[in-house]
C-alpha positions, -999 to +999 in steps of 0.1 A: -311+063+360-289+093+355-288+111+322-262+132+305-277+164+292-266+181+260-249+207+283-228+179+299-217+167+264-208+202+252-188+208+283-170+175+277-162+184+241-150+219+251-128+206+278-112+179+256-106+204+228-092+233+249-070+214+274-040+195+263-030+184+297-062+165+305-070+133+286-104+126+272-109+099+298-102+123+326-126+149+310-153+122+307-148+112+343-152+148+355-183+153+335-199+120+347-191+129+383-207+163+377-238+145+363-242+126+395-226+092+387-207+074+415-172+062+410-184+026+408-209+035+381-182+054+361-158+024+364-185+001+351-190+023+321-153+021+312-147+011+276-111-001+283-110-035+267-084-062+275-062-070+245-075-098+223-058-131+227-031-138+201-052-165+184-080-139+176-056-113+161-055-109+124-024-124+108+002-100+097-004-089+061+021-101+035+038-073+016+015-059-010+041-056-037+074-073-046+092-040-049+129-043-043+129-081-044+150-100-070+135-113-102+129-150-102+129-174-132+092-178-127+088-140-130+108-140-162+088-168-177+056-150-168+068-118-184+077-137-216+043-155-217+022-125-209+040-103-234+036-130-261-002-131-253-005-093-259-005-080-224+009-045-219+037-038-195+013-021-171-010-052-171+020-074-165+031-052-137-003-055-120-002-093-123+033-096-109+028-068-083+057-048-097+059-013-110+054-006-147+090+008-150+104-024-134+086-046-159+097-024-188+133-025-177+132-062-171+119-068-206+148-048-220+173-068-199+158-101-210+161-090-247+198-081-241+203-115-225+191-132-257+155-139-247+132-137-278+107-110-269+090-093-298+091-056-303+054-045-304+057-014-325+071-026-358+077+010-370+097+017-339+116-015-344+125-006-380+137+029-368+159+013-342+173-012-366+181+015-391+197+036-363+219+008-352+229-002-387+239+034-394+260+036-362+277+003-371+285+015-406+300+048-393+320+032-365+338+008-390+352+036-411 
């Protein structure tokens, strides 16, 4: 049985690194011929595999996130329920496979459309209420 010496392997690596015109398969063939392998032996060592049949291929992955897709009523219902159960917007985003910003914006839109979604930070809610009341009072004058 013929053996490749470390010298053959280093020559193979040097040739593959330093020559852009020769493919690694051609370099391997040259080195194997130099080591004394016949063409039939080299062909039998070939690692070229036939493509797997379609039945054995992995199915195409479904999109990892719903970015860019429209909000469904089920998404809205999930947001309302999760928010009511104390989940943060980032936790809701992970469950719905959306971005944190998208969930925050959607919560705001649902509030504007009349959905009863509690404001978490009561102090912030009081400040907002006072701000809006002040604006309404000044705009009527």
